[in-house]
mmCIF file of the N, C-alpha and C atoms, coordinates in Angstrom:
data_MODEL
# 
_entry.id   MODEL 
# 
loop_
_atom_site.group_PDB 
_atom_site.id 
_atom_site.type_symbol 
_atom_site.label_atom_id 
_atom_site.label_alt_id 
_atom_site.label_comp_id 
_atom_site.label_asym_id 
_atom_site.label_entity_id 
_atom_site.label_seq_id 
_atom_site.pdbx_PDB_ins_code 
_atom_site.Cartn_x 
_atom_site.Cartn_y 
_atom_site.Cartn_z 
_atom_site.occupancy 
_atom_site.B_iso_or_equiv 
_atom_site.pdbx_formal_charge 
_atom_site.auth_seq_id 
_atom_site.auth_comp_id 
_atom_site.auth_asym_id 
_atom_site.auth_atom_id 
_atom_site.pdbx_PDB_model_num 
ATOM 1   N N  . MET A 1 1  ? -3.544  -2.330 38.976  1.00 0.00 ? 1  MET A N  1 
ATOM 2   C CA . MET A 1 1  ? -4.886  -2.812 38.713  1.00 0.00 ? 1  MET A CA 1 
ATOM 3   C C  . MET A 1 1  ? -5.899  -1.694 38.907  1.00 0.00 ? 1  MET A C  1 
ATOM 4   N N  . TYR A 1 2  ? -5.674  -0.885 39.968  1.00 0.00 ? 2  TYR A N  1 
ATOM 5   C CA . TYR A 1 2  ? -6.586  0.216  40.246  1.00 0.00 ? 2  TYR A CA 1 
ATOM 6   C C  . TYR A 1 2  ? -6.574  1.240  39.111  1.00 0.00 ? 2  TYR A C  1 
ATOM 7   N N  . ALA A 1 3  ? -5.401  1.464  38.523  1.00 0.00 ? 3  ALA A N  1 
ATOM 8   C CA . ALA A 1 3  ? -5.286  2.433  37.434  1.00 0.00 ? 3  ALA A CA 1 
ATOM 9   C C  . ALA A 1 3  ? -6.085  1.987  36.213  1.00 0.00 ? 3  ALA A C  1 
ATOM 10  N N  . VAL A 1 4  ? -6.037  0.703  35.929  1.00 0.00 ? 4  VAL A N  1 
ATOM 11  C CA . VAL A 1 4  ? -6.785  0.163  34.784  1.00 0.00 ? 4  VAL A CA 1 
ATOM 12  C C  . VAL A 1 4  ? -8.280  0.303  35.016  1.00 0.00 ? 4  VAL A C  1 
ATOM 13  N N  . LEU A 1 5  ? -8.737  -0.031 36.220  1.00 0.00 ? 5  LEU A N  1 
ATOM 14  C CA . LEU A 1 5  ? -10.164 0.091  36.525  1.00 0.00 ? 5  LEU A CA 1 
ATOM 15  C C  . LEU A 1 5  ? -10.613 1.549  36.518  1.00 0.00 ? 5  LEU A C  1 
ATOM 16  N N  . SER A 1 6  ? -9.757  2.419  37.001  1.00 0.00 ? 6  SER A N  1 
ATOM 17  C CA . SER A 1 6  ? -10.078 3.839  37.010  1.00 0.00 ? 6  SER A CA 1 
ATOM 18  C C  . SER A 1 6  ? -10.200 4.380  35.585  1.00 0.00 ? 6  SER A C  1 
ATOM 19  N N  . THR A 1 7  ? -9.286  3.980  34.726  1.00 0.00 ? 7  THR A N  1 
ATOM 20  C CA . THR A 1 7  ? -9.334  4.398  33.332  1.00 0.00 ? 7  THR A CA 1 
ATOM 21  C C  . THR A 1 7  ? -10.580 3.851  32.644  1.00 0.00 ? 7  THR A C  1 
ATOM 22  N N  . LEU A 1 8  ? -10.892 2.612  32.899  1.00 0.00 ? 8  LEU A N  1 
ATOM 23  C CA . LEU A 1 8  ? -12.080 1.995  32.327  1.00 0.00 ? 8  LEU A CA 1 
ATOM 24  C C  . LEU A 1 8  ? -13.343 2.705  32.786  1.00 0.00 ? 8  LEU A C  1 
ATOM 25  N N  . LYS A 1 9  ? -13.364 3.061  34.065  1.00 0.00 ? 9  LYS A N  1 
ATOM 26  C CA . LYS A 1 9  ? -14.515 3.780  34.614  1.00 0.00 ? 9  LYS A CA 1 
ATOM 27  C C  . LYS A 1 9  ? -14.674 5.139  33.943  1.00 0.00 ? 9  LYS A C  1 
ATOM 28  N N  . ARG A 1 10 ? -13.556 5.853  33.742  1.00 0.00 ? 10 ARG A N  1 
ATOM 29  C CA . ARG A 1 10 ? -13.622 7.160  33.075  1.00 0.00 ? 10 ARG A CA 1 
ATOM 30  C C  . ARG A 1 10 ? -14.140 7.039  31.651  1.00 0.00 ? 10 ARG A C  1 
ATOM 31  N N  . HIS A 1 11 ? -13.694 6.009  30.933  1.00 0.00 ? 11 HIS A N  1 
ATOM 32  C CA . HIS A 1 11 ? -14.141 5.804  29.549  1.00 0.00 ? 11 HIS A CA 1 
ATOM 33  C C  . HIS A 1 11 ? -15.630 5.465  29.501  1.00 0.00 ? 11 HIS A C  1 
ATOM 34  N N  . LEU A 1 12 ? -16.078 4.632  30.417  1.00 0.00 ? 12 LEU A N  1 
ATOM 35  C CA . LEU A 1 12 ? -17.500 4.287  30.448  1.00 0.00 ? 12 LEU A CA 1 
ATOM 36  C C  . LEU A 1 12 ? -18.362 5.489  30.790  1.00 0.00 ? 12 LEU A C  1 
ATOM 37  N N  . GLU A 1 13 ? -17.921 6.302  31.725  1.00 0.00 ? 13 GLU A N  1 
ATOM 38  C CA . GLU A 1 13 ? -18.663 7.511  32.079  1.00 0.00 ? 13 GLU A CA 1 
ATOM 39  C C  . GLU A 1 13 ? -18.728 8.480  30.902  1.00 0.00 ? 13 GLU A C  1 
ATOM 40  N N  . ALA A 1 14 ? -17.633 8.585  30.154  1.00 0.00 ? 14 ALA A N  1 
ATOM 41  C CA . ALA A 1 14 ? -17.618 9.466  28.979  1.00 0.00 ? 14 ALA A CA 1 
ATOM 42  C C  . ALA A 1 14 ? -18.593 8.962  27.921  1.00 0.00 ? 14 ALA A C  1 
ATOM 43  N N  . LEU A 1 15 ? -18.649 7.645  27.742  1.00 0.00 ? 15 LEU A N  1 
ATOM 44  C CA . LEU A 1 15 ? -19.588 7.081  26.767  1.00 0.00 ? 15 LEU A CA 1 
ATOM 45  C C  . LEU A 1 15 ? -21.035 7.316  27.176  1.00 0.00 ? 15 LEU A C  1 
ATOM 46  N N  . LEU A 1 16 ? -21.306 7.216  28.452  1.00 0.00 ? 16 LEU A N  1 
ATOM 47  C CA . LEU A 1 16 ? -22.674 7.411  28.924  1.00 0.00 ? 16 LEU A CA 1 
ATOM 48  C C  . LEU A 1 16 ? -23.098 8.876  28.842  1.00 0.00 ? 16 LEU A C  1 
ATOM 49  N N  . ARG A 1 17 ? -22.163 9.803  28.899  1.00 0.00 ? 17 ARG A N  1 
ATOM 50  C CA . ARG A 1 17 ? -22.485 11.223 28.814  1.00 0.00 ? 17 ARG A CA 1 
ATOM 51  C C  . ARG A 1 17 ? -22.746 11.664 27.385  1.00 0.00 ? 17 ARG A C  1 
ATOM 52  N N  . GLN A 1 18 ? -22.222 10.957 26.412  1.00 0.00 ? 18 GLN A N  1 
ATOM 53  C CA . GLN A 1 18 ? -22.383 11.356 25.019  1.00 0.00 ? 18 GLN A CA 1 
ATOM 54  C C  . GLN A 1 18 ? -23.828 11.150 24.582  1.00 0.00 ? 18 GLN A C  1 
ATOM 55  N N  . ASP A 1 19 ? -24.376 12.143 23.893  1.00 0.00 ? 19 ASP A N  1 
ATOM 56  C CA . ASP A 1 19 ? -25.739 12.029 23.396  1.00 0.00 ? 19 ASP A CA 1 
ATOM 57  C C  . ASP A 1 19 ? -25.794 12.204 21.882  1.00 0.00 ? 19 ASP A C  1 
ATOM 58  N N  . GLU A 1 20 ? -24.662 12.001 21.225  1.00 0.00 ? 20 GLU A N  1 
ATOM 59  C CA . GLU A 1 20 ? -24.617 12.159 19.771  1.00 0.00 ? 20 GLU A CA 1 
ATOM 60  C C  . GLU A 1 20 ? -25.473 11.119 19.063  1.00 0.00 ? 20 GLU A C  1 
ATOM 61  N N  . GLY A 1 21 ? -25.582 9.936  19.606  1.00 0.00 ? 21 GLY A N  1 
ATOM 62  C CA . GLY A 1 21 ? -26.372 8.888  18.983  1.00 0.00 ? 21 GLY A CA 1 
ATOM 63  C C  . GLY A 1 21 ? -27.862 9.113  19.112  1.00 0.00 ? 21 GLY A C  1 
ATOM 64  N N  . GLN A 1 22 ? -28.264 10.002 19.994  1.00 0.00 ? 22 GLN A N  1 
ATOM 65  C CA . GLN A 1 22 ? -29.686 10.262 20.205  1.00 0.00 ? 22 GLN A CA 1 
ATOM 66  C C  . GLN A 1 22 ? -30.331 10.813 18.939  1.00 0.00 ? 22 GLN A C  1 
ATOM 67  N N  . GLY A 1 23 ? -29.681 11.712 18.251  1.00 0.00 ? 23 GLY A N  1 
ATOM 68  C CA . GLY A 1 23 ? -30.222 12.270 17.007  1.00 0.00 ? 23 GLY A CA 1 
ATOM 69  C C  . GLY A 1 23 ? -30.400 11.197 15.955  1.00 0.00 ? 23 GLY A C  1 
ATOM 70  N N  . LEU A 1 24 ? -29.444 10.294 15.871  1.00 0.00 ? 24 LEU A N  1 
ATOM 71  C CA . LEU A 1 24 ? -29.522 9.217  14.900  1.00 0.00 ? 24 LEU A CA 1 
ATOM 72  C C  . LEU A 1 24 ? -30.697 8.299  15.189  1.00 0.00 ? 24 LEU A C  1 
ATOM 73  N N  . VAL A 1 25 ? -30.937 8.021  16.448  1.00 0.00 ? 25 VAL A N  1 
ATOM 74  C CA . VAL A 1 25 ? -32.070 7.186  16.832  1.00 0.00 ? 25 VAL A CA 1 
ATOM 75  C C  . VAL A 1 25 ? -33.381 7.884  16.472  1.00 0.00 ? 25 VAL A C  1 
ATOM 76  N N  . GLU A 1 26 ? -33.454 9.178  16.706  1.00 0.00 ? 26 GLU A N  1 
ATOM 77  C CA . GLU A 1 26 ? -34.670 9.916  16.370  1.00 0.00 ? 26 GLU A CA 1 
ATOM 78  C C  . GLU A 1 26 ? -34.922 9.900  14.866  1.00 0.00 ? 26 GLU A C  1 
ATOM 79  N N  . TYR A 1 27 ? -33.883 10.094 14.072  1.00 0.00 ? 27 TYR A N  1 
ATOM 80  C CA . TYR A 1 27 ? -34.052 10.017 12.621  1.00 0.00 ? 27 TYR A CA 1 
ATOM 81  C C  . TYR A 1 27 ? -34.490 8.623  12.193  1.00 0.00 ? 27 TYR A C  1 
ATOM 82  N N  . GLY A 1 28 ? -33.961 7.606  12.833  1.00 0.00 ? 28 GLY A N  1 
ATOM 83  C CA . GLY A 1 28 ? -34.375 6.234  12.519  1.00 0.00 ? 28 GLY A CA 1 
ATOM 84  C C  . GLY A 1 28 ? -35.842 5.997  12.837  1.00 0.00 ? 28 GLY A C  1 
ATOM 85  N N  . LEU A 1 29 ? -36.303 6.530  13.966  1.00 0.00 ? 29 LEU A N  1 
ATOM 86  C CA . LEU A 1 29 ? -37.717 6.381  14.323  1.00 0.00 ? 29 LEU A CA 1 
ATOM 87  C C  . LEU A 1 29 ? -38.617 7.122  13.343  1.00 0.00 ? 29 LEU A C  1 
ATOM 88  N N  . ILE A 1 30 ? -38.207 8.316  12.926  1.00 0.00 ? 30 ILE A N  1 
ATOM 89  C CA . ILE A 1 30 ? -38.994 9.063  11.942  1.00 0.00 ? 30 ILE A CA 1 
ATOM 90  C C  . ILE A 1 30 ? -39.039 8.314  10.618  1.00 0.00 ? 30 ILE A C  1 
ATOM 91  N N  . LEU A 1 31 ? -37.914 7.763  10.199  1.00 0.00 ? 31 LEU A N  1 
ATOM 92  C CA . LEU A 1 31 ? -37.864 6.998  8.960   1.00 0.00 ? 31 LEU A CA 1 
ATOM 93  C C  . LEU A 1 31 ? -38.755 5.763  9.039   1.00 0.00 ? 31 LEU A C  1 
ATOM 94  N N  . ALA A 1 32 ? -38.759 5.095  10.179  1.00 0.00 ? 32 ALA A N  1 
ATOM 95  C CA . ALA A 1 32 ? -39.612 3.923  10.358  1.00 0.00 ? 32 ALA A CA 1 
ATOM 96  C C  . ALA A 1 32 ? -41.087 4.316  10.306  1.00 0.00 ? 32 ALA A C  1 
ATOM 97  N N  . LEU A 1 33 ? -41.441 5.441  10.900  1.00 0.00 ? 33 LEU A N  1 
ATOM 98  C CA . LEU A 1 33 ? -42.819 5.917  10.871  1.00 0.00 ? 33 LEU A CA 1 
ATOM 99  C C  . LEU A 1 33 ? -43.246 6.251  9.447   1.00 0.00 ? 33 LEU A C  1 
ATOM 100 N N  . ILE A 1 34 ? -42.385 6.902  8.694   1.00 0.00 ? 34 ILE A N  1 
ATOM 101 C CA . ILE A 1 34 ? -42.695 7.218  7.303   1.00 0.00 ? 34 ILE A CA 1 
ATOM 102 C C  . ILE A 1 34 ? -42.877 5.937  6.493   1.00 0.00 ? 34 ILE A C  1 
ATOM 103 N N  . ALA A 1 35 ? -42.048 4.945  6.738   1.00 0.00 ? 35 ALA A N  1 
ATOM 104 C CA . ALA A 1 35 ? -42.168 3.674  6.026   1.00 0.00 ? 35 ALA A CA 1 
ATOM 105 C C  . ALA A 1 35 ? -43.488 2.985  6.344   1.00 0.00 ? 35 ALA A C  1 
ATOM 106 N N  . VAL A 1 36 ? -43.885 3.003  7.609   1.00 0.00 ? 36 VAL A N  1 
ATOM 107 C CA . VAL A 1 36 ? -45.159 2.376  7.997   1.00 0.00 ? 36 VAL A CA 1 
ATOM 108 C C  . VAL A 1 36 ? -46.330 3.090  7.332   1.00 0.00 ? 36 VAL A C  1 
ATOM 109 N N  . VAL A 1 37 ? -46.308 4.414  7.314   1.00 0.00 ? 37 VAL A N  1 
ATOM 110 C CA . VAL A 1 37 ? -47.383 5.182  6.683   1.00 0.00 ? 37 VAL A CA 1 
ATOM 111 C C  . VAL A 1 37 ? -47.414 4.913  5.178   1.00 0.00 ? 37 VAL A C  1 
ATOM 112 N N  . ALA A 1 38 ? -46.254 4.860  4.537   1.00 0.00 ? 38 ALA A N  1 
ATOM 113 C CA . ALA A 1 38 ? -46.210 4.591  3.100   1.00 0.00 ? 38 ALA A CA 1 
ATOM 114 C C  . ALA A 1 38 ? -46.735 3.197  2.786   1.00 0.00 ? 38 ALA A C  1 
ATOM 115 N N  . ILE A 1 39 ? -46.385 2.214  3.580   1.00 0.00 ? 39 ILE A N  1 
ATOM 116 C CA . ILE A 1 39 ? -46.873 0.854  3.348   1.00 0.00 ? 39 ILE A CA 1 
ATOM 117 C C  . ILE A 1 39 ? -48.375 0.782  3.546   1.00 0.00 ? 39 ILE A C  1 
ATOM 118 N N  . ALA A 1 40 ? -48.871 1.459  4.579   1.00 0.00 ? 40 ALA A N  1 
ATOM 119 C CA . ALA A 1 40 ? -50.318 1.471  4.822   1.00 0.00 ? 40 ALA A CA 1 
ATOM 120 C C  . ALA A 1 40 ? -51.047 2.152  3.670   1.00 0.00 ? 40 ALA A C  1 
ATOM 121 N N  . ALA A 1 41 ? -50.516 3.261  3.185   1.00 0.00 ? 41 ALA A N  1 
ATOM 122 C CA . ALA A 1 41 ? -51.151 3.978  2.074   1.00 0.00 ? 41 ALA A CA 1 
ATOM 123 C C  . ALA A 1 41 ? -51.163 3.119  0.815   1.00 0.00 ? 41 ALA A C  1 
ATOM 124 N N  . LEU A 1 42 ? -50.063 2.451  0.540   1.00 0.00 ? 42 LEU A N  1 
ATOM 125 C CA . LEU A 1 42 ? -50.021 1.595  -0.651  1.00 0.00 ? 42 LEU A CA 1 
ATOM 126 C C  . LEU A 1 42 ? -50.948 0.395  -0.514  1.00 0.00 ? 42 LEU A C  1 
ATOM 127 N N  . THR A 1 43 ? -51.108 -0.102 0.698   1.00 0.00 ? 43 THR A N  1 
ATOM 128 C CA . THR A 1 43 ? -52.008 -1.229 0.918   1.00 0.00 ? 43 THR A CA 1 
ATOM 129 C C  . THR A 1 43 ? -53.450 -0.822 0.640   1.00 0.00 ? 43 THR A C  1 
ATOM 130 N N  . PHE A 1 44 ? -53.835 0.340  1.150   1.00 0.00 ? 44 PHE A N  1 
ATOM 131 C CA . PHE A 1 44 ? -55.213 0.785  0.970   1.00 0.00 ? 44 PHE A CA 1 
ATOM 132 C C  . PHE A 1 44 ? -55.489 1.336  -0.421  1.00 0.00 ? 44 PHE A C  1 
ATOM 133 N N  . LEU A 1 45 ? -54.506 1.985  -1.028  1.00 0.00 ? 45 LEU A N  1 
ATOM 134 C CA . LEU A 1 45 ? -54.713 2.633  -2.322  1.00 0.00 ? 45 LEU A CA 1 
ATOM 135 C C  . LEU A 1 45 ? -54.071 1.877  -3.474  1.00 0.00 ? 45 LEU A C  1 
ATOM 136 N N  . GLY A 1 46 ? -53.497 0.738  -3.215  1.00 0.00 ? 46 GLY A N  1 
ATOM 137 C CA . GLY A 1 46 ? -52.757 0.003  -4.238  1.00 0.00 ? 46 GLY A CA 1 
ATOM 138 C C  . GLY A 1 46 ? -53.581 -0.340 -5.459  1.00 0.00 ? 46 GLY A C  1 
ATOM 139 N N  . GLY A 1 47 ? -54.811 -0.796 -5.254  1.00 0.00 ? 47 GLY A N  1 
ATOM 140 C CA . GLY A 1 47 ? -55.668 -1.160 -6.389  1.00 0.00 ? 47 GLY A CA 1 
ATOM 141 C C  . GLY A 1 47 ? -56.023 0.034  -7.241  1.00 0.00 ? 47 GLY A C  1 
ATOM 142 N N  . ASP A 1 48 ? -56.342 1.158  -6.621  1.00 0.00 ? 48 ASP A N  1 
ATOM 143 C CA . ASP A 1 48 ? -56.682 2.377  -7.357  1.00 0.00 ? 48 ASP A CA 1 
ATOM 144 C C  . ASP A 1 48 ? -55.485 2.898  -8.147  1.00 0.00 ? 48 ASP A C  1 
ATOM 145 N N  . VAL A 1 49 ? -54.330 2.889  -7.526  1.00 0.00 ? 49 VAL A N  1 
ATOM 146 C CA . VAL A 1 49 ? -53.120 3.359  -8.204  1.00 0.00 ? 49 VAL A CA 1 
ATOM 147 C C  . VAL A 1 49 ? -52.791 2.447  -9.376  1.00 0.00 ? 49 VAL A C  1 
ATOM 148 N N  . SER A 1 50 ? -52.928 1.156  -9.173  1.00 0.00 ? 50 SER A N  1 
ATOM 149 C CA . SER A 1 50 ? -52.631 0.202  -10.237 1.00 0.00 ? 50 SER A CA 1 
ATOM 150 C C  . SER A 1 50 ? -53.560 0.398  -11.437 1.00 0.00 ? 50 SER A C  1 
ATOM 151 N N  . SER A 1 51 ? -54.855 0.561  -11.180 1.00 0.00 ? 51 SER A N  1 
ATOM 152 C CA . SER A 1 51 ? -55.789 0.746  -12.291 1.00 0.00 ? 51 SER A CA 1 
ATOM 153 C C  . SER A 1 51 ? -55.555 2.083  -12.986 1.00 0.00 ? 51 SER A C  1 
ATOM 154 N N  . THR A 1 52 ? -55.210 3.122  -12.244 1.00 0.00 ? 52 THR A N  1 
ATOM 155 C CA . THR A 1 52 ? -54.923 4.421  -12.850 1.00 0.00 ? 52 THR A CA 1 
ATOM 156 C C  . THR A 1 52 ? -53.689 4.341  -13.741 1.00 0.00 ? 52 THR A C  1 
ATOM 157 N N  . LEU A 1 53 ? -52.644 3.692  -13.259 1.00 0.00 ? 53 LEU A N  1 
ATOM 158 C CA . LEU A 1 53 ? -51.434 3.546  -14.074 1.00 0.00 ? 53 LEU A CA 1 
ATOM 159 C C  . LEU A 1 53 ? -51.683 2.674  -15.304 1.00 0.00 ? 53 LEU A C  1 
ATOM 160 N N  . THR A 1 54 ? -52.523 1.672  -15.172 1.00 0.00 ? 54 THR A N  1 
ATOM 161 C CA . THR A 1 54 ? -52.876 0.839  -16.321 1.00 0.00 ? 54 THR A CA 1 
ATOM 162 C C  . THR A 1 54 ? -53.622 1.669  -17.360 1.00 0.00 ? 54 THR A C  1 
ATOM 163 N N  . ASN A 1 55 ? -54.559 2.498  -16.920 1.00 0.00 ? 55 ASN A N  1 
ATOM 164 C CA . ASN A 1 55 ? -55.291 3.361  -17.844 1.00 0.00 ? 55 ASN A CA 1 
ATOM 165 C C  . ASN A 1 55 ? -54.359 4.350  -18.545 1.00 0.00 ? 55 ASN A C  1 
ATOM 166 N N  . VAL A 1 56 ? -53.426 4.931  -17.812 1.00 0.00 ? 56 VAL A N  1 
ATOM 167 C CA . VAL A 1 56 ? -52.469 5.857  -18.407 1.00 0.00 ? 56 VAL A CA 1 
ATOM 168 C C  . VAL A 1 56 ? -51.605 5.131  -19.427 1.00 0.00 ? 56 VAL A C  1 
ATOM 169 N N  . GLY A 1 57 ? -51.141 3.943  -19.078 1.00 0.00 ? 57 GLY A N  1 
ATOM 170 C CA . GLY A 1 57 ? -50.320 3.163  -20.010 1.00 0.00 ? 57 GLY A CA 1 
ATOM 171 C C  . GLY A 1 57 ? -51.075 2.791  -21.272 1.00 0.00 ? 57 GLY A C  1 
ATOM 172 N N  . ASN A 1 58 ? -52.326 2.391  -21.125 1.00 0.00 ? 58 ASN A N  1 
ATOM 173 C CA . ASN A 1 58 ? -53.141 2.044  -22.300 1.00 0.00 ? 58 ASN A CA 1 
ATOM 174 C C  . ASN A 1 58 ? -53.394 3.265  -23.175 1.00 0.00 ? 58 ASN A C  1 
ATOM 175 N N  . THR A 1 59 ? -53.650 4.403  -22.554 1.00 0.00 ? 59 THR A N  1 
ATOM 176 C CA . THR A 1 59 ? -53.883 5.644  -23.311 1.00 0.00 ? 59 THR A CA 1 
ATOM 177 C C  . THR A 1 59 ? -52.634 6.038  -24.087 1.00 0.00 ? 59 THR A C  1 
ATOM 178 N N  . LEU A 1 60 ? -51.473 5.944  -23.445 1.00 0.00 ? 60 LEU A N  1 
ATOM 179 C CA . LEU A 1 60 ? -50.224 6.277  -24.136 1.00 0.00 ? 60 LEU A CA 1 
ATOM 180 C C  . LEU A 1 60 ? -49.922 5.297  -25.277 1.00 0.00 ? 60 LEU A C  1 
ATOM 181 N N  . ALA A 1 61 ? -50.220 4.021  -25.044 1.00 0.00 ? 61 ALA A N  1 
ATOM 182 C CA . ALA A 1 61 ? -49.981 3.021  -26.077 1.00 0.00 ? 61 ALA A CA 1 
ATOM 183 C C  . ALA A 1 61 ? -50.892 3.259  -27.285 1.00 0.00 ? 61 ALA A C  1 
ATOM 184 N N  . ASN A 1 62 ? -52.146 3.608  -27.047 1.00 0.00 ? 62 ASN A N  1 
ATOM 185 C CA . ASN A 1 62 ? -53.079 3.869  -28.147 1.00 0.00 ? 62 ASN A CA 1 
ATOM 186 C C  . ASN A 1 62 ? -52.752 5.166  -28.857 1.00 0.00 ? 62 ASN A C  1 
ATOM 187 N N  . ALA A 1 63 ? -52.271 6.153  -28.159 1.00 0.00 ? 63 ALA A N  1 
ATOM 188 C CA . ALA A 1 63 ? -51.937 7.445  -28.781 1.00 0.00 ? 63 ALA A CA 1 
ATOM 189 C C  . ALA A 1 63 ? -50.671 7.340  -29.626 1.00 0.00 ? 63 ALA A C  1 
ATOM 190 N N  . GLY A 1 64 ? -49.792 6.429  -29.254 1.00 0.00 ? 64 GLY A N  1 
ATOM 191 C CA . GLY A 1 64 ? -48.526 6.311  -29.978 1.00 0.00 ? 64 GLY A CA 1 
ATOM 192 C C  . GLY A 1 64 ? -48.611 5.522  -31.276 1.00 0.00 ? 64 GLY A C  1 
ATOM 193 N N  . GLY A 1 65 ? -49.662 4.812  -31.450 1.00 0.00 ? 65 GLY A N  1 
ATOM 194 C CA . GLY A 1 65 ? -49.586 4.057  -32.681 1.00 0.00 ? 65 GLY A CA 1 
ATOM 195 C C  . GLY A 1 65 ? -50.789 3.380  -33.079 1.00 0.00 ? 65 GLY A C  1 
# 
């Protein structure tokens, strides 16, 4: 029984020492921050972008035919 607990303890200590997942968490936080900024930008500029794209589409449609 002691051997099993000792082995389990060693495995848990090894898992706690590993910091490989830390980089992944940091990339996830950066990605989340970029997503929040992009959503905020689209919320504030959405109407302007929409009207600009509509004007471009109308200009292309009129020029084509």
